[in-house]
N, C-alpha and C positions, 0 to 999 in steps of 0.2 A: 230714177227713180230707185230709189234704196231696197232691199233685201229686208222682207220680213217673211214671222212665221205665222202661220195660220192664223197664231190669236190674235194678231197687229202688232207683236213688241218688234222691236228689232234682232237680228240675230246678232250674235258677241262676236262676231268672228274679227270683227276689224281690235276690237277694245281687246280680245285675245293678241291677236296681230303687235300691237302696238306695244303692250305687255310683257309679251314675249322677245320683242327688239331689244325691248329698254333692258331687258336681265341682263342679255346676252352682250351688252355693249358697255353695261356696269360689269361681267363677268370673262369682257373679254381682255382684259388688261394682267389678270390672272391668267390668266391659264395660257398653257404656252410658254411660263419664264421658264429662262434659263437661269437660276442662280449659284453660278458657283461663280465666286471675283475672287483673280488674287489682286491681295493688299503685297504693298512694299518694294523688295529686289526682287527679282526675278533671276538667280542666278543657274547659268549654264552648266553645265555636269563639266565642258572640255574645258570654258573659262578657272573652274576650280582648279583643277589638273592639273593648271600652269603656272599656282601660286607655288611658292617653291620655298622651302627655307632658306633662308639670307638672303632673299631679296631684301631690295630695297622698300621703304613704305611709298615713294614716287614711285615705282613698277608696280606696286599691288594700286596704287589710286587713278594708273591708266589704266592698268587692265580690269579693274571693278568699277571705278567710278569712286564716289564719296557713298563714306557708308553709313547707314541710317544712325547709328549710333554711334559714340566713342564709349572707352570707358575715361575715367576720371578719379577711380581711386585704386589703388593697390594695383597699379602697372599700365603700360599704356597699347591700349584693344580695340578693334573698330569691328562691327558688329552689322552685318549687312542680314537684316529680317524681313522673311513673307511669309505670309500669312495666308491660305487659302475658308471662305469662306463656302454654306451653300444655303441658301434658303429655297424652299418648295415654290411655295407660293409668293408673291409679292408680298402679302399682306404678314405674313409669315417672320420671325426673328431668324437674327442669321444662326448660324452652328457655325462654328471653327472647325475644318476635317482637317489640314494639317496647319502646320506651324513648323519655320525652320527660320534658326539662326546659326549663320553662317561665318566663326568669331575667328578671326588674324591679329594673335598677338604675336607683337613687338619684344626687343630688346632695349635695351638705356639709349643703345644707338643705332636706333631706328632703323633694327631687317629681323627680318620674320624669323622668329623662335618658334610659333608652331601652329597650326590651322585646327578646328578642330568645327564641325559640323556637327546641330544639336538638332532635336525634334520635339516633336510633342511629349513623347514617352520619356525627356531628359529631364522636363521641366514643367514646369506651369503653367499656360495658356495668359498670351500679353495681350490685354486692351487696351492697344494702337488709340485710339478715338470713341468714347465712353461717348454715349447721347443722356444718358444718365447723373443727377447731380446727387454727389452723396451723401444720407443728412444723417444727424446724430440722431440718437436713441435707436428705440426698439420698432420693429416695423409693424407700421396696423393695418391689418385685414378688414374687409367689407365686414365680415361677420360679427370680426368685436367689435366693431363700429357699430354697427344694430342694435348687442347687444347692452352698451354704452349708454345710447342714448336709449334704449327704454330703462333704464336701470331711473332714469333721469325723472322719469313722469310720475 
C-alpha cells in the first residue's frame, strides 16, 4: 500500500529521493577531483646536479633520456620541458601553475657547454597540446552576433 496524504494524493518522498539521487550521481564526477597534472619530463634535482660541463651527449642521453625537443637553429641544445596544470573542477578550464624548461647546451664536438633551468618567470607559457583551431579574423562574441542579427530585420 502506498503512502498517501490526508487529501488522497501520493507523498512526494520518492520523487524527491530520485531527484536527489540523480543530482548526486551527476555531480559525483566533479567533486573530489584532484586536477593537478604534471605533463612532460619530470626532472629530479639529484639528476640535474649530475649534468656536468664537459660531459658528452651520450652521457646526457643515458642520464636524462631523450629530450622533449632539440634546437635546430643557432647551436645545438636539448630541452626537457615539464608543465604543471591545475583544474579545480572537472568541467573547468586548465590553468598552468608551473612550467620548467631544463636546457642543455652543447659545443660543436657534442660536449656540454652550459646548463640552464628556466621557469615561468623566464618566458611565456607554452601550449603543448592545443585543443582549439586558430581562425583568421576578429573574434565574434554572442552579444555582437545578436546585435548584427537584430540589424538585419
